Backbone bond lengths (Angstrom), bond angles and torsions (degrees), N, CA, C in turn:
res aa  C-N    CA-C-N  psi(-1)  N-CA   C-N-CA  omega(-1)  CA-C   N-CA-C  phi
1 X - - - 1.406 - - 1.592 113.29 -
2 X 1.299 118.79 133.75 1.375 120.17 -174.95 1.503 109.44 -82.47
3 X 1.359 119.59 143.27 1.486 121.83 -179.16 1.542 118.28 -91.48
4 X 1.283 115.09 0.43 1.548 116.55 179.79 1.583 102.05 -131.26
5 X 1.330 113.90 139.06 1.461 116.27 172.03 1.548 112.41 -103.27
6 X 1.316 116.71 -1.31 1.398 119.20 -179.93 1.523 110.81 -138.94
7 X 1.313 120.51 147.64 1.403 118.18 -174.82 1.612 112.75 -74.54
8 X 1.276 116.68 152.20 1.495 120.77 172.49 1.522 106.43 -65.39
9 X 1.286 121.17 132.79 1.437 124.62 -173.90 1.474 110.90 -81.18
10 X 1.315 124.72 -31.44 1.321 125.19 178.70 1.635 108.50 -113.37
11 X 1.353 115.21 142.29 1.428 114.15 -174.11 1.581 109.97 -82.56
12 X 1.279 121.15 132.14 1.438 122.89 -177.57 1.427 108.83 -79.74
13 X 1.312 116.29 144.28 1.412 125.42 170.18 1.550 106.77 -126.62
14 X 1.394 112.35 134.21 1.528 118.62 177.82 1.425 106.15 -112.82
15 X 1.297 121.62 144.58 1.431 125.91 177.79 1.434 113.02 -132.66
16 X 1.331 122.24 125.62 1.440 127.35 -178.33 1.499 106.07 -112.26
17 X 1.376 118.65 -171.51 1.412 121.59 174.86 1.409 116.16 -55.17
18 X 1.379 118.70 -40.23 1.445 125.43 -171.22 1.505 113.70 -123.20
19 X 1.302 119.88 -6.33 1.383 122.77 -167.97 1.533 114.33 -132.04
20 X 1.241 114.59 151.31 1.489 123.80 165.51 1.445 111.70 -119.08
21 X 1.422 114.87 133.19 1.421 116.54 -178.34 1.578 105.49 -123.81
22 X 1.264 112.82 125.93 1.535 121.18 -177.20 1.559 107.59 -141.05
23 X 1.366 109.93 164.15 1.522 113.34 175.35 1.524 114.59 -60.64
24 X 1.220 115.57 160.02 1.484 124.90 -176.06 1.555 110.33 -60.03
25 X 1.278 118.94 137.73 1.377 128.27 176.51 1.444 112.16 -126.31
26 X 1.312 122.54 155.17 1.432 128.34 -178.67 1.566 107.06 -60.56
27 X 1.330 116.62 -33.37 1.503 116.70 -178.33 1.608 112.61 -63.10
28 X 1.355 116.33 -17.66 1.409 121.31 178.99 1.468 113.65 -70.12
29 X 1.354 118.09 -20.96 1.484 118.94 -170.01 1.498 116.31 -52.07
30 X 1.356 118.56 -52.21 1.451 116.84 -172.88 1.509 115.30 -57.67
31 X 1.306 121.98 -38.95 1.426 121.56 -178.54 1.540 107.84 -82.07
32 X 1.356 121.11 -31.29 1.481 125.62 175.49 1.566 102.93 -60.49
33 X 1.316 121.25 -50.24 1.528 120.50 179.76 1.457 111.64 -62.02
34 X 1.315 120.05 -35.98 1.463 121.74 177.54 1.511 108.16 -61.23
35 X 1.263 120.43 -51.68 1.406 126.79 177.52 1.568 115.05 -51.67
36 X 1.315 111.94 -48.61 1.477 120.48 -179.73 1.526 113.15 -74.97
37 X 1.334 118.33 -14.69 1.383 120.66 169.89 1.542 118.31 -89.73
38 X 1.300 115.56 -6.65 1.529 127.50 179.38 1.527 104.00 -88.80
39 X 1.433 117.50 118.27 1.408 121.13 -178.02 1.527 114.13 -64.08
40 X 1.318 116.88 -33.17 1.432 118.62 178.30 1.505 112.25 -76.52
41 X 1.356 120.76 -43.24 1.349 124.03 176.90 1.726 116.49 -66.50
42 X 1.265 112.16 -27.68 1.411 120.78 175.52 1.439 117.77 -95.02
43 X 1.183 118.64 -0.72 1.497 128.68 -174.16 1.481 112.09 -52.95
44 X 1.279 117.75 -49.17 1.568 122.79 -174.45 1.505 111.32 -105.34
45 X 1.315 119.92 10.58 1.397 121.26 -176.87 1.579 109.41 -124.55
46 X 1.226 114.35 36.64 1.505 119.62 179.32 1.488 118.34 96.80
47 X 1.309 119.23 3.33 1.415 124.49 179.85 1.473 117.00 75.82
48 X 1.349 110.67 169.30 1.499 113.97 -176.68 1.472 113.75 -56.25
49 X 1.359 110.87 141.70 1.476 116.84 179.93 1.532 107.74 -125.02
50 X 1.327 124.42 144.17 1.421 128.80 170.93 1.572 103.13 -70.41
51 X 1.369 114.54 160.30 1.436 116.40 176.15 1.509 121.87 -51.14
52 X 1.391 112.48 -37.79 1.538 118.26 175.98 1.492 112.72 -59.72
53 X 1.305 119.03 -36.53 1.399 120.31 177.69 1.532 112.31 -78.84
54 X 1.334 114.95 -35.56 1.588 117.45 176.05 1.575 105.17 -61.64
55 X 1.301 117.04 -42.97 1.413 120.14 -178.52 1.621 111.86 -54.64
56 X 1.344 114.35 -42.30 1.395 116.52 -178.66 1.581 109.40 -70.65
57 X 1.287 117.96 -32.71 1.470 121.72 178.74 1.567 107.55 -67.53
58 X 1.303 120.78 -39.98 1.436 121.23 175.51 1.511 109.23 -61.86
59 X 1.239 117.60 -46.05 1.533 122.53 178.56 1.528 109.28 -58.57
60 X 1.360 115.54 -46.50 1.434 119.77 -178.23 1.538 111.64 -61.65
61 X 1.368 118.45 -39.75 1.349 120.14 -178.80 1.634 110.70 -71.65
62 X 1.340 114.28 -41.34 1.567 116.51 172.64 1.604 107.20 -61.88
63 X 1.308 119.72 -40.23 1.379 121.62 -177.24 1.665 110.42 -63.91
64 X 1.284 111.53 -39.84 1.521 113.16 177.23 1.459 113.49 -62.81
65 X 1.429 113.36 -41.87 1.545 115.87 175.18 1.615 108.54 -60.03
66 X 1.338 116.77 -43.41 1.468 117.02 -178.60 1.549 115.79 -65.47
67 X 1.278 116.78 -36.89 1.500 123.66 -167.24 1.569 108.95 -97.90
68 X 1.383 116.13 -34.48 1.532 115.52 -178.24 1.514 112.55 -114.25
69 X 1.256 116.33 -25.33 1.546 117.24 -175.25 1.563 108.98 83.47
70 X 1.340 115.22 8.89 1.512 116.46 179.00 1.620 105.86 -136.10
71 X 1.298 111.19 121.05 1.431 120.51 175.13 1.533 108.08 -166.04
72 X 1.300 112.55 170.12 1.435 120.96 177.39 1.606 110.52 -62.66
73 X 1.164 118.20 142.10 1.557 119.89 167.41 1.444 111.20 -84.66
74 X 1.394 112.45 146.21 1.478 119.69 165.74 1.513 108.25 -76.16
75 X 1.291 117.51 132.24 1.467 123.58 -176.37 1.528 108.55 -104.56
76 X 1.416 115.43 124.04 1.437 121.44 175.02 1.444 110.35 -118.18
77 X 1.428 116.85 149.84 1.448 117.72 168.52 1.478 108.92 -75.73
78 X 1.285 121.97 135.74 1.352 128.53 -173.35 1.566 108.25 -63.90
79 X 1.321 117.20 -48.54 1.439 119.25 -179.52 1.481 120.22 -62.09
80 X 1.343 112.70 -39.61 1.479 116.40 -176.51 1.524 113.82 -100.41
81 X 1.368 114.86 -22.76 1.465 117.76 -164.58 1.463 118.18 72.52
82 X 1.306 118.47 4.25 1.496 121.45 178.09 1.465 111.04 -69.48
83 X 1.283 114.76 136.66 1.500 124.63 179.45 1.522 104.74 -78.10
84 X 1.364 118.23 127.61 1.381 122.73 -174.42 1.558 114.80 -122.15
85 X 1.296 114.83 -5.28 1.464 118.59 176.62 1.546 114.86 154.83
86 X 1.401 116.23 -169.90 1.352 121.67 -177.03 1.538 104.32 -124.30
87 X 1.391 117.46 137.14 1.374 117.70 179.04 1.483 104.16 -148.17
88 X 1.413 121.25 142.66 1.448 114.08 170.91 1.468 111.36 150.23
89 X 1.346 113.55 -171.21 1.485 122.41 -179.38 1.494 111.03 -68.93
90 X 1.336 116.34 139.05 1.422 120.05 -168.78 1.559 105.95 -152.68
91 X 1.330 115.23 126.37 1.494 117.99 179.24 1.508 112.92 -148.63
92 X 1.313 114.92 65.98 1.442 116.91 -175.57 1.585 108.99 -70.21
93 X 1.401 114.40 163.14 1.447 116.92 -174.72 1.601 111.16 -60.13
94 X 1.238 115.23 132.27 1.439 121.17 179.04 1.489 112.06 86.34
95 X 1.348 122.51 -1.59 1.405 121.94 -173.13 1.544 110.38 -66.89
96 X 1.388 117.91 154.85 1.481 118.13 -172.75 1.529 114.12 -78.74
97 X 1.295 120.19 10.80 1.487 124.08 -178.45 1.520 111.80 163.11
98 X 1.362 114.15 179.56 1.386 120.97 172.91 1.563 111.05 -79.76
99 X 1.181 119.10 111.24 1.553 120.61 -172.49 1.443 113.78 -113.89
100 X 1.339 110.86 144.04 1.566 118.32 161.78 1.449 104.12 -106.99
101 X 1.322 116.56 119.85 1.382 126.38 -177.36 1.520 114.25 -114.21
102 X 1.237 123.74 168.04 1.373 127.27 174.12 1.547 113.69 -148.85
103 X 1.382 114.96 150.93 1.369 122.55 170.01 1.567 105.84 -156.17
104 X 1.297 113.49 134.56 1.485 117.34 -172.01 1.656 106.06 -128.82
105 X 1.250 110.17 140.08 1.522 122.26 168.60 1.586 106.90 -50.38
106 X 1.288 118.27 128.17 1.488 118.00 -177.37 1.503 117.19 -49.19
107 X 1.370 120.41 -27.32 1.457 121.75 178.65 1.529 114.14 -72.12
108 X 1.394 112.33 -2.99 1.504 117.67 -175.85 1.581 108.06 -106.89
109 X 1.303 118.27 -5.57 1.426 123.85 -173.56 1.525 109.44 -66.98
110 X 1.370 112.64 155.11 1.467 121.15 173.21 1.460 116.13 66.48
111 X 1.370 121.22 22.49 1.484 123.85 177.28 1.540 112.57 -119.22
112 X 1.379 115.34 7.62 1.424 119.64 -179.53 1.559 116.50 77.00
113 X 1.333 114.01 8.99 1.362 117.59 178.41 1.563 118.77 -67.46
114 X 1.186 115.27 -33.22 1.579 120.58 176.49 1.506 107.34 -63.92
115 X 1.351 118.54 -48.36 1.444 119.56 178.42 1.563 113.60 -63.04
116 X 1.265 115.32 -42.96 1.525 121.93 -178.85 1.545 107.86 -59.30
117 X 1.363 110.94 -53.43 1.463 116.36 -179.52 1.486 120.21 -63.53
118 X 1.367 110.97 -39.96 1.580 120.05 179.06 1.493 107.35 -69.35
119 X 1.382 122.18 -35.70 1.412 120.87 178.34 1.481 113.18 -61.57
120 X 1.415 114.68 -41.25 1.501 120.09 176.42 1.470 111.26 -63.08
121 X 1.376 114.97 -35.75 1.419 119.88 -177.23 1.552 111.59 -72.38
122 X 1.325 115.08 -35.30 1.459 119.08 176.90 1.470 111.86 -66.92
123 X 1.364 119.05 -37.63 1.438 120.88 169.79 1.523 110.91 -58.70
124 X 1.204 118.21 -41.59 1.519 122.39 -178.45 1.458 113.19 -67.58
125 X 1.255 116.30 -44.20 1.525 124.89 176.69 1.404 117.70 -58.59
126 X 1.355 110.98 -40.62 1.561 116.92 -174.61 1.547 104.36 -95.32
127 X 1.251 123.46 -37.45 1.538 120.57 -174.72 1.555 114.37 -92.87
128 X 1.287 115.86 -23.23 1.480 114.22 179.71 1.570 109.35 -110.25
129 X 1.236 118.60 -42.62 1.520 118.26 -178.09 1.543 107.42 -87.18
130 X 1.291 116.60 -13.12 1.562 113.94 174.88 1.508 109.79 76.65
131 X 1.331 126.34 18.22 1.409 119.63 175.82 1.478 110.12 -69.02
132 X 1.433 111.68 151.55 1.489 117.99 -177.06 1.543 108.16 -99.12
133 X 1.277 120.25 -18.03 1.467 127.23 -178.51 1.526 111.97 -146.38
134 X 1.315 116.39 143.25 1.367 122.03 175.93 1.641 105.52 -122.21
135 X 1.301 113.20 140.69 1.474 118.35 173.90 1.531 109.23 -119.41
136 X 1.298 117.09 164.86 1.447 123.90 167.89 1.561 103.43 -134.04
137 X 1.264 121.24 120.39 1.488 128.57 175.17 1.512 105.89 -87.27
138 X 1.301 115.57 109.94 1.472 122.18 -171.71 1.572 107.25 -130.96
139 X 1.360 110.13 132.44 1.492 119.90 178.36 1.594 106.80 -67.49
140 X 1.325 113.67 138.88 1.525 116.81 -177.15 1.509 114.26 -56.40
141 X 1.274 121.12 -24.74 1.462 123.00 177.15 1.450 116.33 -99.31
142 X 1.350 114.42 10.23 1.545 117.47 -179.02 1.626 104.68 -94.18
143 X 1.309 112.59 77.18 1.458 116.46 179.86 1.442 122.63 -59.63
144 X 1.414 114.99 -30.37 1.432 121.05 -179.48 1.551 108.62 -72.72
145 X 1.263 120.99 -37.32 1.439 121.00 176.71 1.516 112.16 -76.36
146 X 1.383 118.93 -28.77 1.466 115.87 167.49 1.526 113.16 -63.93
147 X 1.346 118.16 -34.59 1.429 119.45 179.87 1.549 110.62 -61.41
148 X 1.421 113.32 -45.72 1.474 120.97 -176.50 1.636 106.42 -67.24
149 X 1.222 118.93 -35.86 1.422 120.24 176.70 1.558 113.91 -63.58
150 X 1.379 113.19 -43.96 1.400 121.30 176.54 1.635 110.09 -59.02
151 X 1.294 108.97 -48.99 1.556 112.97 178.16 1.421 113.74 -55.93
152 X 1.305 117.38 -33.97 1.464 123.15 174.47 1.425 119.46 -75.06
153 X 1.366 113.05 -12.48 1.450 119.88 178.45 1.465 116.18 97.36
154 X 1.308 115.70 0.72 1.490 120.69 177.03 1.539 111.59 -71.86
155 X 1.281 113.54 154.58 1.516 123.66 175.83 1.440 109.87 -124.20
156 X 1.399 115.79 152.24 1.402 126.12 178.57 1.589 102.37 -70.54
157 X 1.349 114.53 127.65 1.447 117.10 179.06 1.443 115.46 -108.86
158 X 1.349 118.20 -50.02 1.481 116.81 -174.89 1.561 103.37 -165.71
159 X 1.381 114.61 164.41 1.443 121.77 168.49 1.510 107.25 -62.36
160 X 1.351 118.94 151.67 1.347 127.61 -172.69 1.551 110.98 -127.76
161 X 1.332 117.49 167.54 1.401 123.43 173.51 1.584 108.34 -139.87
162 X 1.275 115.46 131.26 1.501 118.68 178.77 1.615 106.22 -100.30
163 X 1.279 112.06 159.38 1.454 121.15 179.09 1.567 110.39 -71.70
164 X 1.333 114.82 164.04 1.477 120.56 173.74 1.582 106.42 -55.35
165 X 1.352 118.69 145.86 1.480 127.89 1.67 1.543 112.14 -85.81
166 X 1.326 120.95 9.50 1.429 119.82 -173.49 1.525 113.67 -101.84
167 X 1.355 118.16 18.14 1.446 127.31 -175.83 1.491 114.16 -51.39
168 X 1.402 116.83 -30.08 1.430 125.74 -176.30 1.495 115.90 -88.68
169 X 1.367 114.45 -9.90 1.478 118.31 177.28 1.528 109.33 -74.17
170 X 1.328 114.02 138.95 1.458 118.10 178.21 1.526 107.62 -94.26
171 X 1.375 113.84 130.94 1.435 118.65 -173.86 1.482 108.57 -142.41
172 X 1.341 117.63 149.58 1.415 124.24 170.72 1.505 113.66 -106.26
173 X 1.180 118.98 141.83 1.497 120.84 179.11 1.554 110.12 -95.03
174 X 1.305 111.70 114.48 1.499 122.02 171.34 1.468 108.54 -101.57
175 X 1.370 117.64 148.15 1.417 115.40 174.13 1.567 113.55 -179.48
176 X 1.338 109.18 -178.32 1.551 114.24 178.18 1.597 105.15 -162.85
177 X 1.294 107.96 158.91 1.408 118.24 -179.59 1.602 111.58 -83.66
178 X 1.288 117.97 170.39 1.428 121.98 179.72 1.545 107.30 -62.02
179 X 1.268 120.72 -45.22 1.614 125.01 179.60 1.529 106.09 -58.95
180 X 1.342 117.55 -47.47 1.474 121.69 -174.05 1.479 107.61 -61.61
181 X 1.451 117.24 -41.92 1.541 116.87 -176.51 1.464 105.97 -69.37
182 X 1.365 125.16 -41.49 1.417 125.20 -177.17 1.473 112.19 -58.38
183 X 1.376 120.54 -37.78 1.397 125.15 -179.69 1.556 108.19 -73.83
184 X 1.341 116.67 -41.22 1.536 117.49 178.81 1.486 110.39 -72.29
185 X 1.412 117.64 -30.19 1.474 116.72 -177.46 1.591 105.36 -66.12
186 X 1.288 120.10 -41.36 1.470 122.72 -178.12 1.597 106.53 -58.29
187 X 1.238 117.61 -42.18 1.462 123.35 -179.51 1.604 109.98 -61.49
188 X 1.382 111.29 -46.10 1.501 115.37 -177.78 1.548 108.59 -65.21
189 X 1.382 116.59 -38.28 1.460 120.39 179.89 1.539 109.58 -62.37
190 X 1.273 114.74 -49.38 1.543 119.49 178.83 1.575 109.07 -54.64
191 X 1.315 116.21 -49.17 1.438 120.35 -176.48 1.359 109.62 -61.59
192 X 1.449 124.40 -35.34 1.461 127.65 -170.64 1.580 106.70 -77.27
193 X 1.404 114.45 -21.80 1.462 121.12 -177.34 1.525 110.72 -91.76
194 X 1.319 121.76 -6.64 1.414 125.10 178.87 1.502 110.30 -74.84
195 X 1.353 117.29 139.91 1.481 120.71 -177.99 1.524 108.73 -73.99
């Protein structure tokens, strides 16, 4: 069930130390299509897609922004302007909860970008969207995403089920409440300010 009945009238932009997060734009398509053509990058997000299918996904994300005001942000490096992935609030029809998800182009892996962007999106989901809980639907063998979820303070909660056409994918639901996130966010902020 969607949590908004009307679109957000202004497009949100989130800024972190190294990243800018903004709604999907047509200019994101070339790098998005590259990410979805890479078997490793696409492995846990629906699998490899040809450009025509990736195009539809970009249009679907842009449409979710326009119709519901809730969709993943496109993530850009602030210094280069390079699109590095999509991260953010996500609640497709039939989804097992209000999710903050992430998917990065392989050339952005291993730099802490997923955690940095997802932390900003958790703040947005709890403080702006008013969500009470955020989940992450993660495949049991997706160890990299599990590490990100742990850094964010999420805990493995239960097995999960995705809607069609992903109903046969095995996922685990990780998550935390608003109160748990606010406590963990304070810990992350303190750790970031340590010399």
